[in-house]
N, CA, C and O atoms as a GROMACS GRO file, in nm:
protein
  580
    1MET      N    1   0.470   2.906  -1.000
    1MET     CA    2   0.419   2.821  -0.896
    1MET      C    3   0.486   2.685  -0.904
    1MET      O    4   0.513   2.635  -1.013
    2LYS      N    5   0.513   2.626  -0.790
    2LYS     CA    6   0.568   2.492  -0.783
    2LYS      C    7   0.454   2.395  -0.756
    2LYS      O    8   0.358   2.428  -0.685
    3LYS      N    9   0.465   2.276  -0.812
    3LYS     CA   10   0.365   2.172  -0.789
    3LYS      C   11   0.434   2.045  -0.742
    3LYS      O   12   0.548   2.017  -0.779
    4VAL      N   13   0.364   1.971  -0.659
    4VAL     CA   14   0.409   1.837  -0.621
    4VAL      C   15   0.363   1.743  -0.730
    4VAL      O   16   0.250   1.753  -0.778
    5HIS      N   17   0.450   1.651  -0.770
    5HIS     CA   18   0.412   1.549  -0.867
    5HIS      C   19   0.417   1.413  -0.800
    5HIS      O   20   0.515   1.378  -0.734
    6LEU      N   21   0.311   1.336  -0.817
    6LEU     CA   22   0.305   1.199  -0.770
    6LEU      C   23   0.269   1.110  -0.888
    6LEU      O   24   0.192   1.151  -0.975
    7SER      N   25   0.324   0.991  -0.891
    7SER     CA   26   0.289   0.893  -0.992
    7SER      C   27   0.259   0.763  -0.919
    7SER      O   28   0.344   0.711  -0.846
    8LEU      N   29   0.138   0.711  -0.938
    8LEU     CA   30   0.095   0.592  -0.867
    8LEU      C   31   0.052   0.483  -0.964
    8LEU      O   32  -0.004   0.511  -1.070
    9ALA      N   33   0.080   0.360  -0.928
    9ALA     CA   34   0.035   0.245  -1.006
    9ALA      C   35  -0.108   0.211  -0.965
    9ALA      O   36  -0.141   0.211  -0.847
   10VAL      N   37  -0.193   0.182  -1.064
   10VAL     CA   38  -0.332   0.144  -1.038
   10VAL      C   39  -0.366   0.019  -1.118
   10VAL      O   40  -0.303  -0.011  -1.219
   11THR      N   41  -0.466  -0.052  -1.073
   11THR     CA   42  -0.506  -0.176  -1.139
   11THR      C   43  -0.625  -0.159  -1.233
   11THR      O   44  -0.654  -0.248  -1.313
   12ASP      N   45  -0.695  -0.046  -1.225
   12ASP     CA   46  -0.814  -0.024  -1.307
   12ASP      C   47  -0.821   0.124  -1.344
   12ASP      O   48  -0.855   0.209  -1.261
   13ILE      N   49  -0.790   0.154  -1.469
   13ILE     CA   50  -0.788   0.294  -1.514
   13ILE      C   51  -0.927   0.357  -1.510
   13ILE      O   52  -0.942   0.470  -1.464
   14ALA      N   53  -1.028   0.285  -1.556
   14ALA     CA   54  -1.164   0.341  -1.560
   14ALA      C   55  -1.216   0.371  -1.419
   14ALA      O   56  -1.272   0.478  -1.396
   15ALA      N   57  -1.198   0.278  -1.327
   15ALA     CA   58  -1.242   0.300  -1.189
   15ALA      C   59  -1.162   0.414  -1.124
   15ALA      O   60  -1.217   0.493  -1.048
   16SER      N   61  -1.034   0.422  -1.155
   16SER     CA   62  -0.950   0.530  -1.101
   16SER      C   63  -0.995   0.664  -1.157
   16SER      O   64  -0.998   0.763  -1.085
   17ARG      N   65  -1.028   0.668  -1.285
   17ARG     CA   66  -1.078   0.792  -1.347
   17ARG      C   67  -1.203   0.839  -1.275
   17ARG      O   68  -1.215   0.957  -1.242
   18ALA      N   69  -1.296   0.748  -1.249
   18ALA     CA   70  -1.420   0.784  -1.182
   18ALA      C   71  -1.393   0.837  -1.040
   18ALA      O   72  -1.446   0.940  -1.002
   19PHE      N   73  -1.311   0.766  -0.965
   19PHE     CA   74  -1.280   0.806  -0.827
   19PHE      C   75  -1.211   0.942  -0.823
   19PHE      O   76  -1.254   1.031  -0.750
   20TYR      N   77  -1.104   0.960  -0.901
   20TYR     CA   78  -1.026   1.083  -0.893
   20TYR      C   79  -1.096   1.203  -0.956
   20TYR      O   80  -1.070   1.316  -0.918
   21SER      N   81  -1.185   1.179  -1.052
   21SER     CA   82  -1.264   1.290  -1.106
   21SER      C   83  -1.354   1.350  -0.998
   21SER      O   84  -1.375   1.471  -0.995
   22VAL      N   85  -1.407   1.265  -0.910
   22VAL     CA   86  -1.488   1.314  -0.798
   22VAL      C   87  -1.399   1.374  -0.690
   22VAL      O   88  -1.427   1.484  -0.641
   23LEU      N   89  -1.293   1.304  -0.653
   23LEU     CA   90  -1.204   1.354  -0.547
   23LEU      C   91  -1.150   1.493  -0.580
   23LEU      O   92  -1.152   1.582  -0.496
   24PHE      N   93  -1.103   1.510  -0.703
   24PHE     CA   94  -1.042   1.638  -0.742
   24PHE      C   95  -1.142   1.734  -0.805
   24PHE      O   96  -1.108   1.848  -0.836
   25ASP      N   97  -1.265   1.689  -0.826
   25ASP     CA   98  -1.371   1.772  -0.884
   25ASP      C   99  -1.331   1.828  -1.022
   25ASP      O  100  -1.360   1.943  -1.055
   26THR      N  101  -1.264   1.743  -1.100
   26THR     CA  102  -1.221   1.782  -1.234
   26THR      C  103  -1.190   1.656  -1.315
   26THR      O  104  -1.151   1.555  -1.257
   27PRO      N  105  -1.207   1.662  -1.445
   27PRO     CA  106  -1.168   1.547  -1.527
   27PRO      C  107  -1.017   1.542  -1.545
   27PRO      O  108  -0.948   1.639  -1.512
   28PRO      N  109  -0.963   1.431  -1.596
   28PRO     CA  110  -0.819   1.424  -1.620
   28PRO      C  111  -0.776   1.529  -1.723
   28PRO      O  112  -0.851   1.562  -1.814
   29SER      N  113  -0.655   1.578  -1.708
   29SER     CA  114  -0.599   1.671  -1.807
   29SER      C  115  -0.534   1.595  -1.922
   29SER      O  116  -0.513   1.651  -2.029
   30LYS      N  117  -0.502   1.468  -1.899
   30LYS     CA  118  -0.450   1.379  -2.003
   30LYS      C  119  -0.502   1.240  -1.975
   30LYS      O  120  -0.505   1.195  -1.860
   31GLU      N  121  -0.545   1.172  -2.082
   31GLU     CA  122  -0.603   1.039  -2.063
   31GLU      C  123  -0.566   0.949  -2.180
   31GLU      O  124  -0.591   0.981  -2.296
   32LYS      N  125  -0.506   0.836  -2.147
   32LYS     CA  126  -0.472   0.732  -2.244
   32LYS      C  127  -0.531   0.601  -2.193
   32LYS      O  128  -0.585   0.598  -2.082
   33VAL      N  129  -0.521   0.494  -2.269
   33VAL     CA  130  -0.579   0.367  -2.225
   33VAL      C  131  -0.510   0.312  -2.101
   33VAL      O  132  -0.570   0.234  -2.026
   34ASP      N  133  -0.385   0.349  -2.078
   34ASP     CA  134  -0.309   0.297  -1.964
   34ASP      C  135  -0.253   0.408  -1.874
   34ASP      O  136  -0.161   0.384  -1.796
   35TYR      N  137  -0.309   0.528  -1.884
   35TYR     CA  138  -0.249   0.642  -1.814
   35TYR      C  139  -0.354   0.751  -1.792
   35TYR      O  140  -0.438   0.777  -1.879
   36LEU      N  141  -0.348   0.814  -1.675
   36LEU     CA  142  -0.429   0.932  -1.644
   36LEU      C  143  -0.340   1.036  -1.578
   36LEU      O  144  -0.246   1.003  -1.506
   37LYS      N  145  -0.372   1.162  -1.603
   37LYS     CA  146  -0.302   1.270  -1.533
   37LYS      C  147  -0.408   1.371  -1.490
   37LYS      O  148  -0.495   1.410  -1.568
   38PHE      N  149  -0.400   1.412  -1.364
   38PHE     CA  150  -0.489   1.514  -1.309
   38PHE      C  151  -0.406   1.631  -1.260
   38PHE      O  152  -0.298   1.614  -1.205
   39GLU      N  153  -0.458   1.751  -1.281
   39GLU     CA  154  -0.397   1.874  -1.231
   39GLU      C  155  -0.508   1.957  -1.165
   39GLU      O  156  -0.559   2.052  -1.225
   40PRO      N  157  -0.544   1.920  -1.043
   40PRO     CA  158  -0.654   1.990  -0.976
   40PRO      C  159  -0.629   2.140  -0.968
   40PRO      O  160  -0.519   2.184  -0.935
   41ARG      N  161  -0.732   2.218  -1.000
   41ARG     CA  162  -0.715   2.364  -1.007
   41ARG      C  163  -0.690   2.429  -0.872
   41ARG      O  164  -0.633   2.538  -0.865
   42ASP      N  165  -0.732   2.364  -0.763
   42ASP     CA  166  -0.715   2.426  -0.632
   42ASP      C  167  -0.605   2.360  -0.548
   42ASP      O  168  -0.596   2.386  -0.428
   43LEU      N  169  -0.523   2.275  -0.610
   43LEU     CA  170  -0.409   2.214  -0.543
   43LEU      C  171  -0.285   2.231  -0.630
   43LEU      O  172  -0.294   2.222  -0.752
   44ALA      N  173  -0.173   2.255  -0.570
   44ALA     CA  174  -0.047   2.262  -0.645
   44ALA      C  175   0.003   2.119  -0.664
   44ALA      O  176   0.102   2.077  -0.605
   45LEU      N  177  -0.069   2.044  -0.748
   45LEU     CA  178  -0.046   1.902  -0.764
   45LEU      C  179  -0.058   1.860  -0.909
   45LEU      O  180  -0.147   1.905  -0.982
   46ASN      N  181   0.031   1.774  -0.949
   46ASN     CA  182   0.028   1.705  -1.078
   46ASN      C  183   0.039   1.558  -1.041
   46ASN      O  184   0.144   1.514  -0.995
   47ILE      N  185  -0.069   1.482  -1.060
   47ILE     CA  186  -0.069   1.342  -1.018
   47ILE      C  187  -0.108   1.255  -1.136
   47ILE      O  188  -0.206   1.281  -1.207
   48SER      N  189  -0.029   1.151  -1.156
   48SER     CA  190  -0.056   1.060  -1.268
   48SER      C  191  -0.074   0.918  -1.217
   48SER      O  192  -0.028   0.881  -1.109
   49PHE      N  193  -0.144   0.840  -1.298
   49PHE     CA  194  -0.176   0.701  -1.265
   49PHE      C  195  -0.144   0.616  -1.386
   49PHE      O  196  -0.193   0.642  -1.496
   50SER      N  197  -0.064   0.513  -1.366
   50SER     CA  198  -0.027   0.422  -1.473
   50SER      C  199  -0.082   0.284  -1.443
   50SER      O  200  -0.074   0.235  -1.331
   51LEU      N  201  -0.137   0.222  -1.546
   51LEU     CA  202  -0.194   0.089  -1.532
   51LEU      C  203  -0.084  -0.012  -1.503
   51LEU      O  204   0.019  -0.014  -1.570
   52SER      N  205  -0.108  -0.095  -1.404
   52SER     CA  206  -0.014  -0.200  -1.366
   52SER      C  207  -0.095  -0.320  -1.320
   52SER      O  208  -0.181  -0.306  -1.234
   53ALA      N  209  -0.068  -0.434  -1.375
   53ALA     CA  210  -0.143  -0.555  -1.338
   53ALA      C  211  -0.134  -0.584  -1.189
   53ALA      O  212  -0.229  -0.632  -1.129
   54SER      N  213  -0.019  -0.556  -1.129
   54SER     CA  214  -0.002  -0.584  -0.987
   54SER      C  215  -0.034  -0.464  -0.898
   54SER      O  216  -0.040  -0.478  -0.776
   55GLY      N  217  -0.054  -0.347  -0.956
   55GLY     CA  218  -0.081  -0.228  -0.876
   55GLY      C  219   0.036  -0.196  -0.787
   55GLY      O  220   0.150  -0.236  -0.814
   56ALA      N  221   0.009  -0.124  -0.682
   56ALA     CA  222   0.115  -0.091  -0.585
   56ALA      C  223   0.128  -0.205  -0.486
   56ALA      O  224   0.030  -0.272  -0.454
   57ALA      N  225   0.245  -0.227  -0.439
   57ALA     CA  226   0.267  -0.329  -0.336
   57ALA      C  227   0.206  -0.278  -0.206
   57ALA      O  228   0.247  -0.174  -0.154
   58GLU      N  229   0.110  -0.351  -0.152
   58GLU     CA  230   0.046  -0.320  -0.026
   58GLU      C  231   0.001  -0.174  -0.014
   58GLU      O  232   0.046  -0.104   0.077
   59PRO      N  233  -0.088  -0.126  -0.103
   59PRO     CA  234  -0.130   0.014  -0.096
   59PRO      C  235  -0.198   0.049   0.037
   59PRO      O  236  -0.199   0.166   0.077
   60GLU      N  237  -0.254  -0.049   0.104
   60GLU     CA  238  -0.323  -0.023   0.230
   60GLU      C  239  -0.226   0.015   0.341
   60GLU      O  240  -0.270   0.063   0.446
   61ARG      N  241  -0.097  -0.004   0.323
   61ARG     CA  242   0.002   0.033   0.424
   61ARG      C  243   0.043   0.179   0.413
   61ARG      O  244   0.120   0.228   0.496
   62HIS      N  245  -0.006   0.249   0.313
   62HIS     CA  246   0.030   0.388   0.290
   62HIS      C  247  -0.096   0.473   0.290
   62HIS      O  248  -0.207   0.420   0.276
   63HIS      N  249  -0.080   0.602   0.306
   63HIS     CA  250  -0.193   0.690   0.283
   63HIS      C  251  -0.145   0.821   0.224
   63HIS      O  252  -0.031   0.862   0.242
   64LEU      N  253  -0.235   0.883   0.154
   64LEU     CA  254  -0.213   1.013   0.094
   64LEU      C  255  -0.311   1.107   0.161
   64LEU      O  256  -0.409   1.061   0.220
   65GLY      N  257  -0.288   1.235   0.154
   65GLY     CA  258  -0.380   1.325   0.221
   65GLY      C  259  -0.394   1.458   0.153
   65GLY      O  260  -0.308   1.502   0.076
   66ILE      N  261  -0.506   1.521   0.183
   66ILE     CA  262  -0.531   1.658   0.140
   66ILE      C  263  -0.575   1.735   0.263
   66ILE      O  264  -0.676   1.703   0.325
   67GLU      N  265  -0.498   1.836   0.298
   67GLU     CA  266  -0.533   1.924   0.410
   67GLU      C  267  -0.602   2.046   0.351
   67GLU      O  268  -0.550   2.112   0.262
   68VAL      N  269  -0.720   2.076   0.403
   68VAL     CA  270  -0.791   2.195   0.359
   68VAL      C  271  -0.778   2.302   0.466
   68VAL      O  272  -0.741   2.274   0.580
   69ASP      N  273  -0.809   2.426   0.428
   69ASP     CA  274  -0.783   2.537   0.520
   69ASP      C  275  -0.905   2.589   0.595
   69ASP      O  276  -0.895   2.686   0.669
   70SER      N  277  -1.021   2.524   0.577
   70SER     CA  278  -1.140   2.570   0.649
   70SER      C  279  -1.240   2.458   0.668
   70SER      O  280  -1.238   2.358   0.595
   71THR      N  281  -1.326   2.476   0.764
   71THR     CA  282  -1.434   2.378   0.786
   71THR      C  283  -1.527   2.376   0.666
   71THR      O  284  -1.574   2.270   0.626
   72ALA      N  285  -1.554   2.492   0.607
   72ALA     CA  286  -1.641   2.498   0.491
   72ALA      C  287  -1.584   2.417   0.374
   72ALA      O  288  -1.658   2.348   0.304
   73ALA      N  289  -1.453   2.425   0.354
   73ALA     CA  290  -1.389   2.348   0.246
   73ALA      C  291  -1.399   2.198   0.274
   73ALA      O  292  -1.423   2.119   0.183
   74LEU      N  293  -1.380   2.157   0.401
   74LEU     CA  294  -1.392   2.016   0.437
   74LEU      C  295  -1.536   1.969   0.424
   74LEU      O  296  -1.562   1.858   0.379
   75ASP      N  297  -1.632   2.054   0.464
   75ASP     CA  298  -1.774   2.021   0.449
   75ASP      C  299  -1.807   1.995   0.302
   75ASP      O  300  -1.875   1.897   0.271
   76ALA      N  301  -1.761   2.080   0.213
   76ALA     CA  302  -1.791   2.066   0.070
   76ALA      C  303  -1.727   1.939   0.014
   76ALA      O  304  -1.791   1.867  -0.063
   77LEU      N  305  -1.604   1.912   0.051
   77LEU     CA  306  -1.534   1.792   0.005
   77LEU      C  307  -1.605   1.667   0.057
   77LEU      O  308  -1.624   1.570  -0.017
   78HIS      N  309  -1.642   1.668   0.184
   78HIS     CA  310  -1.711   1.554   0.245
   78HIS      C  311  -1.844   1.529   0.174
   78HIS      O  312  -1.877   1.415   0.141
   79GLU      N  313  -1.920   1.634   0.150
   79GLU     CA  314  -2.050   1.620   0.085
   79GLU      C  315  -2.036   1.563  -0.056
   79GLU      O  316  -2.112   1.475  -0.096
   80ARG      N  317  -1.939   1.613  -0.132
   80ARG     CA  318  -1.918   1.566  -0.269
   80ARG      C  319  -1.882   1.418  -0.272
   80ARG      O  320  -1.937   1.342  -0.351
   81LEU      N  321  -1.789   1.376  -0.185
   81LEU     CA  322  -1.747   1.236  -0.182
   81LEU      C  323  -1.854   1.145  -0.122
   81LEU      O  324  -1.871   1.032  -0.166
   82LEU      N  325  -1.926   1.194  -0.020
   82LEU     CA  326  -2.033   1.116   0.040
   82LEU      C  327  -2.145   1.092  -0.062
   82LEU      O  328  -2.195   0.980  -0.073
   83THR      N  329  -2.183   1.195  -0.134
   83THR     CA  330  -2.287   1.182  -0.237
   83THR      C  331  -2.247   1.080  -0.343
   83THR      O  332  -2.332   1.009  -0.395
   84ALA      N  333  -2.119   1.074  -0.376
   84ALA     CA  334  -2.070   0.979  -0.476
   84ALA      C  335  -2.046   0.839  -0.418
   84ALA      O  336  -2.007   0.748  -0.491
   85GLY      N  337  -2.068   0.822  -0.288
   85GLY     CA  338  -2.049   0.692  -0.224
   85GLY      C  339  -1.903   0.655  -0.205
   85GLY      O  340  -1.870   0.536  -0.202
   86LEU      N  341  -1.815   0.754  -0.192
   86LEU     CA  342  -1.672   0.728  -0.185
   86LEU      C  343  -1.612   0.743  -0.046
   86LEU      O  344  -1.494   0.716  -0.027
   87VAL      N  345  -1.691   0.785   0.053
   87VAL     CA  346  -1.640   0.799   0.189
   87VAL      C  347  -1.632   0.661   0.252
   87VAL      O  348  -1.731   0.587   0.252
   88SER      N  349  -1.515   0.625   0.305
   88SER     CA  350  -1.496   0.490   0.358
   88SER      C  351  -1.509   0.479   0.509
   88SER      O  352  -1.505   0.368   0.563
   89ASP      N  353  -1.525   0.590   0.578
   89ASP     CA  354  -1.549   0.585   0.722
   89ASP      C  355  -1.621   0.713   0.764
   89ASP      O  356  -1.642   0.803   0.683
   90ARG      N  357  -1.658   0.720   0.891
   90ARG     CA  358  -1.730   0.838   0.937
   90ARG      C  359  -1.634   0.955   0.961
   90ARG      O  360  -1.515   0.935   0.986
   91ARG      N  361  -1.688   1.074   0.952
   91ARG     CA  362  -1.609   1.194   0.978
   91ARG      C  363  -1.603   1.217   1.128
   91ARG      O  364  -1.705   1.218   1.196
   92VAL      N  365  -1.481   1.236   1.179
   92VAL     CA  366  -1.463   1.255   1.323
   92VAL      C  367  -1.350   1.355   1.350
   92VAL      O  368  -1.266   1.382   1.264
   93ALA      N  369  -1.352   1.408   1.469
   93ALA     CA  370  -1.238   1.483   1.520
   93ALA      C  371  -1.155   1.382   1.597
   93ALA      O  372  -1.208   1.308   1.680
   94SER      N  373  -1.026   1.379   1.572
   94SER     CA  374  -0.941   1.281   1.640
   94SER      C  375  -0.802   1.338   1.658
   94SER      O  376  -0.764   1.436   1.594
   95VAL      N  377  -0.728   1.274   1.748
   95VAL     CA  378  -0.588   1.307   1.767
   95VAL      C  379  -0.508   1.193   1.706
   95VAL      O  380  -0.520   1.077   1.748
   96CYS      N  381  -0.427   1.226   1.608
   96CYS     CA  382  -0.347   1.128   1.536
   96CYS      C  383  -0.219   1.196   1.488
   96CYS      O  384  -0.223   1.307   1.435
   97CYS      N  385  -0.109   1.130   1.508
   97CYS     CA  386   0.020   1.182   1.459
   97CYS      C  387   0.049   1.323   1.511
   97CYS      O  388   0.090   1.411   1.436
   98TYR      N  389   0.026   1.341   1.641
   98TYR     CA  390   0.055   1.467   1.710
   98TYR      C  391  -0.027   1.585   1.657
   98TYR      O  392   0.022   1.698   1.655
   99ALA      N  393  -0.149   1.558   1.615
   99ALA     CA  394  -0.236   1.665   1.566
   99ALA      C  395  -0.381   1.630   1.592
   99ALA      O  396  -0.423   1.516   1.576
  100GLU      N  397  -0.458   1.731   1.631
  100GLU     CA  398  -0.603   1.714   1.638
  100GLU      C  399  -0.658   1.756   1.502
  100GLU      O  400  -0.627   1.864   1.452
  101GLN      N  401  -0.740   1.668   1.445
  101GLN     CA  402  -0.789   1.690   1.309
  101GLN      C  403  -0.937   1.659   1.300
  101GLN      O  404  -0.989   1.573   1.373
  102ASP      N  405  -1.004   1.729   1.212
  102ASP     CA  406  -1.140   1.693   1.170
  102ASP      C  407  -1.117   1.624   1.038
  102ASP      O  408  -1.065   1.685   0.944
  103LYS      N  409  -1.156   1.493   1.026
  103LYS     CA  410  -1.118   1.420   0.906
  103LYS      C  411  -1.209   1.304   0.874
  103LYS      O  412  -1.291   1.260   0.954
  104PHE      N  413  -1.190   1.255   0.752
  104PHE     CA  414  -1.254   1.133   0.706
  104PHE      C  415  -1.162   1.072   0.601
  104PHE      O  416  -1.063   1.134   0.562
  105HIS      N  417  -1.194   0.952   0.556
  105HIS     CA  418  -1.111   0.882   0.459
  105HIS      C  419  -1.193   0.837   0.339
  105HIS      O  420  -1.314   0.815   0.349
  106ALA      N  421  -1.125   0.823   0.227
  106ALA     CA  422  -1.181   0.763   0.106
  106ALA      C  423  -1.074   0.672   0.049
  106ALA      O  424  -0.956   0.707   0.047
  107GLN      N  425  -1.115   0.556   0.003
  107GLN     CA  426  -1.019   0.460  -0.054
  107GLN      C  427  -1.044   0.446  -0.203
  107GLN      O  428  -1.157   0.424  -0.246
  108ASP      N  429  -0.938   0.460  -0.282
  108ASP     CA  430  -0.954   0.450  -0.426
  108ASP      C  431  -0.964   0.304  -0.470
  108ASP      O  432  -0.943   0.214  -0.389
  109PRO      N  433  -0.997   0.280  -0.596
  109PRO     CA  434  -1.017   0.143  -0.643
  109PRO      C  435  -0.893   0.053  -0.634
  109PRO      O  436  -0.907  -0.069  -0.634
  110SER      N  437  -0.774   0.110  -0.627
  110SER     CA  438  -0.652   0.029  -0.615
  110SER      C  439  -0.609   0.008  -0.472
  110SER      O  440  -0.510  -0.060  -0.446
  111GLY      N  441  -0.682   0.065  -0.376
  111GLY     CA  442  -0.650   0.046  -0.236
  111GLY      C  443  -0.577   0.162  -0.170
  111GLY      O  444  -0.548   0.155  -0.051
  112TYR      N  445  -0.546   0.268  -0.244
  112TYR     CA  446  -0.483   0.385  -0.182
  112TYR      C  447  -0.585   0.453  -0.091
  112TYR      O  448  -0.698   0.478  -0.132
  113ARG      N  449  -0.543   0.483   0.030
  113ARG     CA  450  -0.630   0.544   0.129
  113ARG      C  451  -0.599   0.694   0.136
  113ARG      O  452  -0.486   0.733   0.162
  114TRP      N  453  -0.700   0.776   0.113
  114TRP     CA  454  -0.687   0.921   0.119
  114TRP      C  455  -0.745   0.971   0.250
  114TRP      O  456  -0.857   0.936   0.287
  115GLU      N  457  -0.668   1.053   0.320
  115GLU     CA  458  -0.712   1.119   0.442
  115GLU      C  459  -0.744   1.263   0.405
  115GLU      O  460  -0.656   1.337   0.359
  116LEU      N  461  -0.868   1.303   0.423
  116LEU     CA  462  -0.912   1.439   0.392
  116LEU      C  463  -0.936   1.506   0.526
  116LEU      O  464  -1.018   1.459   0.605
  117TYR      N  465  -0.867   1.617   0.552
  117TYR     CA  466  -0.872   1.670   0.688
  117TYR      C  467  -0.849   1.820   0.696
  117TYR      O  468  -0.799   1.885   0.604
  118ARG      N  469  -0.888   1.871   0.812
  118ARG     CA  470  -0.855   2.008   0.851
  118ARG      C  471  -0.780   1.998   0.983
  118ARG      O  472  -0.828   1.937   1.078
  119LEU      N  473  -0.663   2.058   0.988
  119LEU     CA  474  -0.584   2.061   1.111
  119LEU      C  475  -0.649   2.158   1.208
  119LEU      O  476  -0.670   2.275   1.176
  120LEU      N  477  -0.682   2.108   1.326
  120LEU     CA  478  -0.741   2.193   1.428
  120LEU      C  479  -0.634   2.252   1.519
  120LEU      O  480  -0.635   2.372   1.549
  121GLU      N  481  -0.540   2.166   1.562
  121GLU     CA  482  -0.425   2.215   1.638
  121GLU      C  483  -0.322   2.103   1.653
  121GLU      O  484  -0.356   1.985   1.649
  122ASP      N  485  -0.197   2.142   1.668
  122ASP     CA  486  -0.092   2.046   1.697
  122ASP      C  487  -0.105   2.004   1.843
  122ASP      O  488  -0.152   2.081   1.927
  123THR      N  489  -0.063   1.880   1.873
  123THR     CA  490  -0.072   1.829   2.009
  123THR      C  491   0.061   1.766   2.049
  123THR      O  492   0.148   1.743   1.965
  124GLU      N  493   0.074   1.739   2.176
  124GLU     CA  494   0.190   1.665   2.226
  124GLU      C  495   0.158   1.516   2.236
  124GLU      O  496   0.246   1.436   2.267
  125ILE      N  497   0.034   1.481   2.208
  125ILE     CA  498  -0.012   1.342   2.216
  125ILE      C  499  -0.008   1.283   2.075
  125ILE      O  500  -0.058   1.343   1.980
  126LYS      N  501   0.052   1.164   2.063
  126LYS     CA  502   0.062   1.101   1.932
  126LYS      C  503  -0.073   1.049   1.884
  126LYS      O  504  -0.110   1.069   1.768
  127ARG      N  505  -0.145   0.981   1.973
  127ARG     CA  506  -0.274   0.922   1.936
  127ARG      C  507  -0.362   0.916   2.059
  127ARG      O  508  -0.315   0.883   2.168
  128LYS      N  509  -0.489   0.947   2.042
  128LYS     CA  510  -0.584   0.938   2.152
  128LYS      C  511  -0.675   0.819   2.124
  128LYS      O  512  -0.729   0.807   2.014
  129ASP      N  513  -0.694   0.732   2.224
  129ASP     CA  514  -0.781   0.616   2.208
  129ASP      C  515  -0.919   0.660   2.163
  129ASP      O  516  -0.970   0.764   2.206
  130GLY      N  517  -0.980   0.579   2.079
  130GLY     CA  518  -1.114   0.607   2.031
  130GLY      C  519  -1.117   0.704   1.914
  130GLY      O  520  -1.224   0.731   1.859
  131GLY      N  521  -1.003   0.757   1.876
  131GLY     CA  522  -0.998   0.849   1.764
  131GLY      C  523  -0.995   0.773   1.633
  131GLY      O  524  -1.000   0.650   1.632
  132ASN      N  525  -0.987   0.844   1.524
  132ASN     CA  526  -0.985   0.783   1.392
  132ASN      C  527  -0.843   0.792   1.337
  132ASN      O  528  -0.816   0.866   1.242
  133CYS      N  529  -0.754   0.716   1.396
  133CYS     CA  530  -0.615   0.713   1.353
  133CYS      C  531  -0.580   0.570   1.315
  133CYS      O  532  -0.535   0.492   1.398
  134CYS      N  533  -0.601   0.538   1.191
  134CYS     CA  534  -0.573   0.404   1.139
  134CYS      C  535  -0.656   0.298   1.210
  134CYS      O  536  -0.618   0.181   1.211
  135VAL      N  537  -0.769   0.337   1.268
  135VAL     CA  538  -0.855   0.243   1.338
  135VAL      C  539  -0.910   0.139   1.242
  135VAL      O  540  -0.916   0.020   1.274
  136ASP      N  541  -0.950   0.184   1.123
  136ASP     CA  542  -1.007   0.092   1.025
  136ASP      C  543  -0.899   0.007   0.959
  136ASP      O  544  -0.931  -0.089   0.887
  137ASN      N  545  -0.775   0.041   0.981
  137ASN     CA  546  -0.665  -0.031   0.918
  137ASN      C  547  -0.548  -0.038   1.015
  137ASN      O  548  -0.444   0.024   0.990
  138PRO      N  549  -0.562  -0.111   1.125
  138PRO     CA  550  -0.460  -0.111   1.229
  138PRO      C  551  -0.325  -0.166   1.183
  138PRO      O  552  -0.224  -0.143   1.250
  139SER      N  553  -0.320  -0.239   1.072
  139SER     CA  554  -0.193  -0.291   1.024
  139SER      C  555  -0.114  -0.189   0.944
  139SER      O  556  -0.002  -0.215   0.902
  140ALA      N  557  -0.174  -0.072   0.923
  140ALA     CA  558  -0.107   0.030   0.842
  140ALA      C  559   0.015   0.082   0.917
  140ALA      O  560   0.003   0.167   1.005
  141GLY      N  561   0.130   0.031   0.882
  141GLY     CA  562   0.251   0.062   0.955
  141GLY      C  563   0.302   0.204   0.938
  141GLY      O  564   0.390   0.246   1.013
  142THR      N  565   0.251   0.278   0.840
  142THR     CA  566   0.304   0.411   0.816
  142THR      C  567   0.224   0.520   0.881
  142THR      O  568   0.262   0.637   0.873
  143CYS      N  569   0.115   0.487   0.946
  143CYS     CA  570   0.032   0.590   1.007
  143CYS      C  571   0.039   0.578   1.159
  143CYS      O  572  -0.024   0.490   1.218
  144CYS      N  573   0.114   0.663   1.220
  144CYS     CA  574   0.126   0.665   1.366
  144CYS      C  575   0.166   0.530   1.423
  144CYS      O  576   0.126   0.496   1.535
  145ALA      N  577   0.242   0.454   1.353
  145ALA     CA  578   0.280   0.320   1.401
  145ALA      C  579   0.375   0.330   1.518
  145ALA      O  580   0.418   0.228   1.572
   0.00000   0.00000   0.00000
């Protein structure tokens, strides 16, 4: 199996551990005072976090995402993050980036914004007014800008 590897700078290891343990529903597979590594069992992902006093430059301008394959999977993810107080906006169906999606967002302690979604269908429309496409962060230049 192939896995995607991401390495992100964070400003608070303990807060990041708490956030990502809930997001991925698993504890870190490796943990040091300045480093965390997660290997979620249901994602082909190896993601690490390194402590950095400055964190990432403008993390709010970027987003990461997890696409799930069913409404039931999105419901379970939403419930887990909502119960933990980690959902940063309401769950909506919206048209964003040429796709209709059922989605919500969670922001980690360093400012990385996660989009959790189920693709409903591809569209020819880039963005529909009133949808949830960078509405909470209109300066985010990388999302449907």
